[in-house]
Chimera marker file (.cmm) of the C-alpha trace (Angstrom):
<marker_set name="trace">
<marker id="1" x="93.427" y="93.164" z="114.525" r="1" g="1" b="0" radius="0.5"/>
<marker id="2" x="90.868" y="90.664" z="115.987" r="1" g="1" b="0" radius="0.5"/>
<marker id="3" x="87.753" y="91.795" z="117.861" r="1" g="1" b="0" radius="0.5"/>
<marker id="4" x="85.965" y="89.741" z="120.137" r="1" g="1" b="0" radius="0.5"/>
<marker id="5" x="82.988" y="89.939" z="122.512" r="1" g="1" b="0" radius="0.5"/>
<marker id="6" x="81.146" y="92.637" z="120.770" r="1" g="1" b="0" radius="0.5"/>
<marker id="7" x="77.587" y="93.287" z="122.031" r="1" g="1" b="0" radius="0.5"/>
<marker id="8" x="75.597" y="95.814" z="120.126" r="1" g="1" b="0" radius="0.5"/>
<marker id="9" x="72.563" y="97.511" z="122.067" r="1" g="1" b="0" radius="0.5"/>
<marker id="10" x="70.001" y="99.813" z="120.366" r="1" g="1" b="0" radius="0.5"/>
<marker id="11" x="68.443" y="102.382" z="122.288" r="1" g="1" b="0" radius="0.5"/>
<marker id="12" x="65.355" y="104.071" z="120.538" r="1" g="1" b="0" radius="0.5"/>
<marker id="13" x="62.956" y="106.750" z="121.796" r="1" g="1" b="0" radius="0.5"/>
<marker id="14" x="59.470" y="106.539" z="120.108" r="1" g="1" b="0" radius="0.5"/>
<marker id="15" x="56.748" y="109.419" z="120.684" r="1" g="1" b="0" radius="0.5"/>
<marker id="16" x="53.706" y="108.246" z="119.236" r="1" g="1" b="0" radius="0.5"/>
<marker id="17" x="54.404" y="106.352" z="116.038" r="1" g="1" b="0" radius="0.5"/>
<marker id="18" x="57.544" y="108.745" z="115.223" r="1" g="1" b="0" radius="0.5"/>
<marker id="19" x="61.141" y="107.690" z="116.092" r="1" g="1" b="0" radius="0.5"/>
<marker id="20" x="62.806" y="110.599" z="117.456" r="1" g="1" b="0" radius="0.5"/>
<marker id="21" x="66.342" y="109.308" z="117.768" r="1" g="1" b="0" radius="0.5"/>
<marker id="22" x="68.087" y="106.008" z="117.784" r="1" g="1" b="0" radius="0.5"/>
<marker id="23" x="71.383" y="105.568" z="119.318" r="1" g="1" b="0" radius="0.5"/>
<marker id="24" x="73.569" y="102.478" z="119.045" r="1" g="1" b="0" radius="0.5"/>
<marker id="25" x="76.148" y="101.701" z="121.730" r="1" g="1" b="0" radius="0.5"/>
<marker id="26" x="78.740" y="98.982" z="121.485" r="1" g="1" b="0" radius="0.5"/>
<marker id="27" x="79.854" y="97.584" z="124.726" r="1" g="1" b="0" radius="0.5"/>
<marker id="28" x="82.579" y="95.136" z="125.942" r="1" g="1" b="0" radius="0.5"/>
<marker id="29" x="84.637" y="95.482" z="123.020" r="1" g="1" b="0" radius="0.5"/>
<marker id="30" x="88.086" y="93.691" z="123.572" r="1" g="1" b="0" radius="0.5"/>
<marker id="31" x="90.611" y="94.310" z="120.592" r="1" g="1" b="0" radius="0.5"/>
<marker id="32" x="93.622" y="91.806" z="120.790" r="1" g="1" b="0" radius="0.5"/>
<marker id="33" x="96.606" y="91.785" z="118.382" r="1" g="1" b="0" radius="0.5"/>
<marker id="34" x="97.553" y="88.246" z="117.186" r="1" g="1" b="0" radius="0.5"/>
<marker id="35" x="101.256" y="88.496" z="118.424" r="1" g="1" b="0" radius="0.5"/>
<marker id="36" x="102.244" y="85.138" z="117.078" r="1" g="1" b="0" radius="0.5"/>
<marker id="37" x="102.522" y="86.641" z="113.626" r="1" g="1" b="0" radius="0.5"/>
<marker id="38" x="104.971" y="89.391" z="113.047" r="1" g="1" b="0" radius="0.5"/>
<marker id="39" x="103.570" y="92.337" z="111.345" r="1" g="1" b="0" radius="0.5"/>
<marker id="40" x="106.907" y="93.595" z="110.290" r="1" g="1" b="0" radius="0.5"/>
<marker id="41" x="110.173" y="92.009" z="109.596" r="1" g="1" b="0" radius="0.5"/>
<marker id="42" x="113.708" y="93.550" z="109.614" r="1" g="1" b="0" radius="0.5"/>
<marker id="43" x="116.500" y="91.756" z="107.556" r="1" g="1" b="0" radius="0.5"/>
<marker id="44" x="119.794" y="92.677" z="109.195" r="1" g="1" b="0" radius="0.5"/>
<marker id="45" x="121.803" y="89.872" z="107.842" r="1" g="1" b="0" radius="0.5"/>
<marker id="46" x="125.342" y="90.930" z="107.130" r="1" g="1" b="0" radius="0.5"/>
<marker id="47" x="125.151" y="93.988" z="109.323" r="1" g="1" b="0" radius="0.5"/>
<marker id="48" x="127.422" y="94.208" z="112.326" r="1" g="1" b="0" radius="0.5"/>
<marker id="49" x="126.858" y="95.411" z="115.754" r="1" g="1" b="0" radius="0.5"/>
<marker id="50" x="125.167" y="97.766" z="116.669" r="1" g="1" b="0" radius="0.5"/>
<marker id="51" x="123.171" y="98.077" z="113.316" r="1" g="1" b="0" radius="0.5"/>
<marker id="52" x="120.746" y="95.018" z="113.925" r="1" g="1" b="0" radius="0.5"/>
<marker id="53" x="119.675" y="96.467" z="117.160" r="1" g="1" b="0" radius="0.5"/>
<marker id="54" x="119.293" y="99.974" z="115.928" r="1" g="1" b="0" radius="0.5"/>
<marker id="55" x="117.261" y="98.852" z="112.727" r="1" g="1" b="0" radius="0.5"/>
<marker id="56" x="114.974" y="96.960" z="115.086" r="1" g="1" b="0" radius="0.5"/>
<marker id="57" x="114.464" y="99.990" z="117.320" r="1" g="1" b="0" radius="0.5"/>
<marker id="58" x="113.404" y="101.941" z="114.336" r="1" g="1" b="0" radius="0.5"/>
<marker id="59" x="110.918" y="99.403" z="113.337" r="1" g="1" b="0" radius="0.5"/>
<marker id="60" x="109.333" y="98.969" z="116.856" r="1" g="1" b="0" radius="0.5"/>
<marker id="61" x="108.527" y="102.764" z="116.726" r="1" g="1" b="0" radius="0.5"/>
<marker id="62" x="105.960" y="101.898" z="114.003" r="1" g="1" b="0" radius="0.5"/>
<marker id="63" x="104.299" y="99.053" z="115.557" r="1" g="1" b="0" radius="0.5"/>
<marker id="64" x="101.534" y="98.850" z="118.101" r="1" g="1" b="0" radius="0.5"/>
<marker id="65" x="101.991" y="97.574" z="121.525" r="1" g="1" b="0" radius="0.5"/>
<marker id="66" x="101.563" y="93.673" z="121.695" r="1" g="1" b="0" radius="0.5"/>
<marker id="67" x="102.593" y="93.433" z="118.223" r="1" g="1" b="0" radius="0.5"/>
<marker id="68" x="105.454" y="91.243" z="117.187" r="1" g="1" b="0" radius="0.5"/>
<marker id="69" x="108.677" y="92.233" z="115.063" r="1" g="1" b="0" radius="0.5"/>
<marker id="70" x="110.911" y="89.630" z="113.366" r="1" g="1" b="0" radius="0.5"/>
<marker id="71" x="114.705" y="90.392" z="113.014" r="1" g="1" b="0" radius="0.5"/>
<marker id="72" x="116.997" y="88.269" z="110.918" r="1" g="1" b="0" radius="0.5"/>
<marker id="73" x="120.690" y="88.847" z="111.854" r="1" g="1" b="0" radius="0.5"/>
<marker id="74" x="123.966" y="87.035" z="111.293" r="1" g="1" b="0" radius="0.5"/>
<marker id="75" x="125.782" y="88.989" z="113.954" r="1" g="1" b="0" radius="0.5"/>
<marker id="76" x="126.920" y="86.595" z="116.668" r="1" g="1" b="0" radius="0.5"/>
<marker id="77" x="126.275" y="89.159" z="119.486" r="1" g="1" b="0" radius="0.5"/>
<marker id="78" x="122.605" y="89.818" z="118.406" r="1" g="1" b="0" radius="0.5"/>
<marker id="79" x="120.980" y="87.376" z="120.800" r="1" g="1" b="0" radius="0.5"/>
<marker id="80" x="122.770" y="88.783" z="123.901" r="1" g="1" b="0" radius="0.5"/>
<marker id="81" x="122.245" y="92.268" z="122.664" r="1" g="1" b="0" radius="0.5"/>
<marker id="82" x="118.379" y="91.795" z="121.995" r="1" g="1" b="0" radius="0.5"/>
<marker id="83" x="117.962" y="90.126" z="125.298" r="1" g="1" b="0" radius="0.5"/>
<marker id="84" x="119.565" y="93.042" z="127.154" r="1" g="1" b="0" radius="0.5"/>
<marker id="85" x="117.408" y="95.533" z="125.222" r="1" g="1" b="0" radius="0.5"/>
<marker id="86" x="114.230" y="93.610" z="125.693" r="1" g="1" b="0" radius="0.5"/>
<marker id="87" x="114.698" y="93.297" z="129.511" r="1" g="1" b="0" radius="0.5"/>
<marker id="88" x="115.365" y="97.111" z="129.859" r="1" g="1" b="0" radius="0.5"/>
<marker id="89" x="112.463" y="98.148" z="127.599" r="1" g="1" b="0" radius="0.5"/>
<marker id="90" x="110.062" y="95.532" z="128.804" r="1" g="1" b="0" radius="0.5"/>
<marker id="91" x="109.611" y="93.661" z="125.648" r="1" g="1" b="0" radius="0.5"/>
<marker id="92" x="109.780" y="89.905" z="125.375" r="1" g="1" b="0" radius="0.5"/>
<marker id="93" x="112.011" y="88.330" z="122.759" r="1" g="1" b="0" radius="0.5"/>
<marker id="94" x="112.584" y="84.799" z="121.529" r="1" g="1" b="0" radius="0.5"/>
<marker id="95" x="115.536" y="83.558" z="119.663" r="1" g="1" b="0" radius="0.5"/>
<marker id="96" x="115.814" y="80.700" z="117.031" r="1" g="1" b="0" radius="0.5"/>
<marker id="97" x="118.913" y="79.545" z="115.283" r="1" g="1" b="0" radius="0.5"/>
<marker id="98" x="118.502" y="78.973" z="111.561" r="1" g="1" b="0" radius="0.5"/>
<marker id="99" x="120.610" y="77.284" z="108.916" r="1" g="1" b="0" radius="0.5"/>
<marker id="100" x="123.605" y="79.416" z="107.541" r="1" g="1" b="0" radius="0.5"/>
<marker id="101" x="124.245" y="80.981" z="110.979" r="1" g="1" b="0" radius="0.5"/>
<marker id="102" x="121.121" y="83.112" z="110.815" r="1" g="1" b="0" radius="0.5"/>
<marker id="103" x="119.489" y="84.046" z="114.078" r="1" g="1" b="0" radius="0.5"/>
<marker id="104" x="115.744" y="84.774" z="114.137" r="1" g="1" b="0" radius="0.5"/>
<marker id="105" x="114.800" y="87.018" z="116.778" r="1" g="1" b="0" radius="0.5"/>
<marker id="106" x="111.046" y="87.670" z="117.574" r="1" g="1" b="0" radius="0.5"/>
<marker id="107" x="110.391" y="90.682" z="119.736" r="1" g="1" b="0" radius="0.5"/>
<marker id="108" x="106.935" y="91.403" z="121.115" r="1" g="1" b="0" radius="0.5"/>
<marker id="109" x="106.495" y="94.900" z="121.945" r="1" g="1" b="0" radius="0.5"/>
<marker id="110" x="105.447" y="96.047" z="125.413" r="1" g="1" b="0" radius="0.5"/>
<link id1="1" id2="2" r="1" g="1" b="0" radius="0.2"/>
<link id1="2" id2="3" r="1" g="1" b="0" radius="0.2"/>
<link id1="3" id2="4" r="1" g="1" b="0" radius="0.2"/>
<link id1="4" id2="5" r="1" g="1" b="0" radius="0.2"/>
<link id1="5" id2="6" r="1" g="1" b="0" radius="0.2"/>
<link id1="6" id2="7" r="1" g="1" b="0" radius="0.2"/>
<link id1="7" id2="8" r="1" g="1" b="0" radius="0.2"/>
<link id1="8" id2="9" r="1" g="1" b="0" radius="0.2"/>
<link id1="9" id2="10" r="1" g="1" b="0" radius="0.2"/>
<link id1="10" id2="11" r="1" g="1" b="0" radius="0.2"/>
<link id1="11" id2="12" r="1" g="1" b="0" radius="0.2"/>
<link id1="12" id2="13" r="1" g="1" b="0" radius="0.2"/>
<link id1="13" id2="14" r="1" g="1" b="0" radius="0.2"/>
<link id1="14" id2="15" r="1" g="1" b="0" radius="0.2"/>
<link id1="15" id2="16" r="1" g="1" b="0" radius="0.2"/>
<link id1="16" id2="17" r="1" g="1" b="0" radius="0.2"/>
<link id1="17" id2="18" r="1" g="1" b="0" radius="0.2"/>
<link id1="18" id2="19" r="1" g="1" b="0" radius="0.2"/>
<link id1="19" id2="20" r="1" g="1" b="0" radius="0.2"/>
<link id1="20" id2="21" r="1" g="1" b="0" radius="0.2"/>
<link id1="21" id2="22" r="1" g="1" b="0" radius="0.2"/>
<link id1="22" id2="23" r="1" g="1" b="0" radius="0.2"/>
<link id1="23" id2="24" r="1" g="1" b="0" radius="0.2"/>
<link id1="24" id2="25" r="1" g="1" b="0" radius="0.2"/>
<link id1="25" id2="26" r="1" g="1" b="0" radius="0.2"/>
<link id1="26" id2="27" r="1" g="1" b="0" radius="0.2"/>
<link id1="27" id2="28" r="1" g="1" b="0" radius="0.2"/>
<link id1="28" id2="29" r="1" g="1" b="0" radius="0.2"/>
<link id1="29" id2="30" r="1" g="1" b="0" radius="0.2"/>
<link id1="30" id2="31" r="1" g="1" b="0" radius="0.2"/>
<link id1="31" id2="32" r="1" g="1" b="0" radius="0.2"/>
<link id1="32" id2="33" r="1" g="1" b="0" radius="0.2"/>
<link id1="33" id2="34" r="1" g="1" b="0" radius="0.2"/>
<link id1="34" id2="35" r="1" g="1" b="0" radius="0.2"/>
<link id1="35" id2="36" r="1" g="1" b="0" radius="0.2"/>
<link id1="36" id2="37" r="1" g="1" b="0" radius="0.2"/>
<link id1="37" id2="38" r="1" g="1" b="0" radius="0.2"/>
<link id1="38" id2="39" r="1" g="1" b="0" radius="0.2"/>
<link id1="39" id2="40" r="1" g="1" b="0" radius="0.2"/>
<link id1="40" id2="41" r="1" g="1" b="0" radius="0.2"/>
<link id1="41" id2="42" r="1" g="1" b="0" radius="0.2"/>
<link id1="42" id2="43" r="1" g="1" b="0" radius="0.2"/>
<link id1="43" id2="44" r="1" g="1" b="0" radius="0.2"/>
<link id1="44" id2="45" r="1" g="1" b="0" radius="0.2"/>
<link id1="45" id2="46" r="1" g="1" b="0" radius="0.2"/>
<link id1="46" id2="47" r="1" g="1" b="0" radius="0.2"/>
<link id1="47" id2="48" r="1" g="1" b="0" radius="0.2"/>
<link id1="48" id2="49" r="1" g="1" b="0" radius="0.2"/>
<link id1="49" id2="50" r="1" g="1" b="0" radius="0.2"/>
<link id1="50" id2="51" r="1" g="1" b="0" radius="0.2"/>
<link id1="51" id2="52" r="1" g="1" b="0" radius="0.2"/>
<link id1="52" id2="53" r="1" g="1" b="0" radius="0.2"/>
<link id1="53" id2="54" r="1" g="1" b="0" radius="0.2"/>
<link id1="54" id2="55" r="1" g="1" b="0" radius="0.2"/>
<link id1="55" id2="56" r="1" g="1" b="0" radius="0.2"/>
<link id1="56" id2="57" r="1" g="1" b="0" radius="0.2"/>
<link id1="57" id2="58" r="1" g="1" b="0" radius="0.2"/>
<link id1="58" id2="59" r="1" g="1" b="0" radius="0.2"/>
<link id1="59" id2="60" r="1" g="1" b="0" radius="0.2"/>
<link id1="60" id2="61" r="1" g="1" b="0" radius="0.2"/>
<link id1="61" id2="62" r="1" g="1" b="0" radius="0.2"/>
<link id1="62" id2="63" r="1" g="1" b="0" radius="0.2"/>
<link id1="63" id2="64" r="1" g="1" b="0" radius="0.2"/>
<link id1="64" id2="65" r="1" g="1" b="0" radius="0.2"/>
<link id1="65" id2="66" r="1" g="1" b="0" radius="0.2"/>
<link id1="66" id2="67" r="1" g="1" b="0" radius="0.2"/>
<link id1="67" id2="68" r="1" g="1" b="0" radius="0.2"/>
<link id1="68" id2="69" r="1" g="1" b="0" radius="0.2"/>
<link id1="69" id2="70" r="1" g="1" b="0" radius="0.2"/>
<link id1="70" id2="71" r="1" g="1" b="0" radius="0.2"/>
<link id1="71" id2="72" r="1" g="1" b="0" radius="0.2"/>
<link id1="72" id2="73" r="1" g="1" b="0" radius="0.2"/>
<link id1="73" id2="74" r="1" g="1" b="0" radius="0.2"/>
<link id1="74" id2="75" r="1" g="1" b="0" radius="0.2"/>
<link id1="75" id2="76" r="1" g="1" b="0" radius="0.2"/>
<link id1="76" id2="77" r="1" g="1" b="0" radius="0.2"/>
<link id1="77" id2="78" r="1" g="1" b="0" radius="0.2"/>
<link id1="78" id2="79" r="1" g="1" b="0" radius="0.2"/>
<link id1="79" id2="80" r="1" g="1" b="0" radius="0.2"/>
<link id1="80" id2="81" r="1" g="1" b="0" radius="0.2"/>
<link id1="81" id2="82" r="1" g="1" b="0" radius="0.2"/>
<link id1="82" id2="83" r="1" g="1" b="0" radius="0.2"/>
<link id1="83" id2="84" r="1" g="1" b="0" radius="0.2"/>
<link id1="84" id2="85" r="1" g="1" b="0" radius="0.2"/>
<link id1="85" id2="86" r="1" g="1" b="0" radius="0.2"/>
<link id1="86" id2="87" r="1" g="1" b="0" radius="0.2"/>
<link id1="87" id2="88" r="1" g="1" b="0" radius="0.2"/>
<link id1="88" id2="89" r="1" g="1" b="0" radius="0.2"/>
<link id1="89" id2="90" r="1" g="1" b="0" radius="0.2"/>
<link id1="90" id2="91" r="1" g="1" b="0" radius="0.2"/>
<link id1="91" id2="92" r="1" g="1" b="0" radius="0.2"/>
<link id1="92" id2="93" r="1" g="1" b="0" radius="0.2"/>
<link id1="93" id2="94" r="1" g="1" b="0" radius="0.2"/>
<link id1="94" id2="95" r="1" g="1" b="0" radius="0.2"/>
<link id1="95" id2="96" r="1" g="1" b="0" radius="0.2"/>
<link id1="96" id2="97" r="1" g="1" b="0" radius="0.2"/>
<link id1="97" id2="98" r="1" g="1" b="0" radius="0.2"/>
<link id1="98" id2="99" r="1" g="1" b="0" radius="0.2"/>
<link id1="99" id2="100" r="1" g="1" b="0" radius="0.2"/>
<link id1="100" id2="101" r="1" g="1" b="0" radius="0.2"/>
<link id1="101" id2="102" r="1" g="1" b="0" radius="0.2"/>
<link id1="102" id2="103" r="1" g="1" b="0" radius="0.2"/>
<link id1="103" id2="104" r="1" g="1" b="0" radius="0.2"/>
<link id1="104" id2="105" r="1" g="1" b="0" radius="0.2"/>
<link id1="105" id2="106" r="1" g="1" b="0" radius="0.2"/>
<link id1="106" id2="107" r="1" g="1" b="0" radius="0.2"/>
<link id1="107" id2="108" r="1" g="1" b="0" radius="0.2"/>
<link id1="108" id2="109" r="1" g="1" b="0" radius="0.2"/>
<link id1="109" id2="110" r="1" g="1" b="0" radius="0.2"/>
</marker_set>
């Protein structure tokens, strides 16, 4: 996780020479997940429909919103299945064709 735009403010109360309390406030914190790097990968090569999609759905449950999941599949219908699933669930998916008829699908969770 990458944290940007952090400002730290110290608010202290003094009575005489004695510090009574000091509180720190963190403001304007925006945390962003670097979605270009998949945080989890599913190897579904050799699995037939519907297993690649089911394996991906299970893996998506464990990652935060905005994170990416990489799925490797050799099922010829995976590209179509994942595009339909992403459209219905609100995720985004990109597809790359690798050697040996392997399809790499990168899903960014909504």
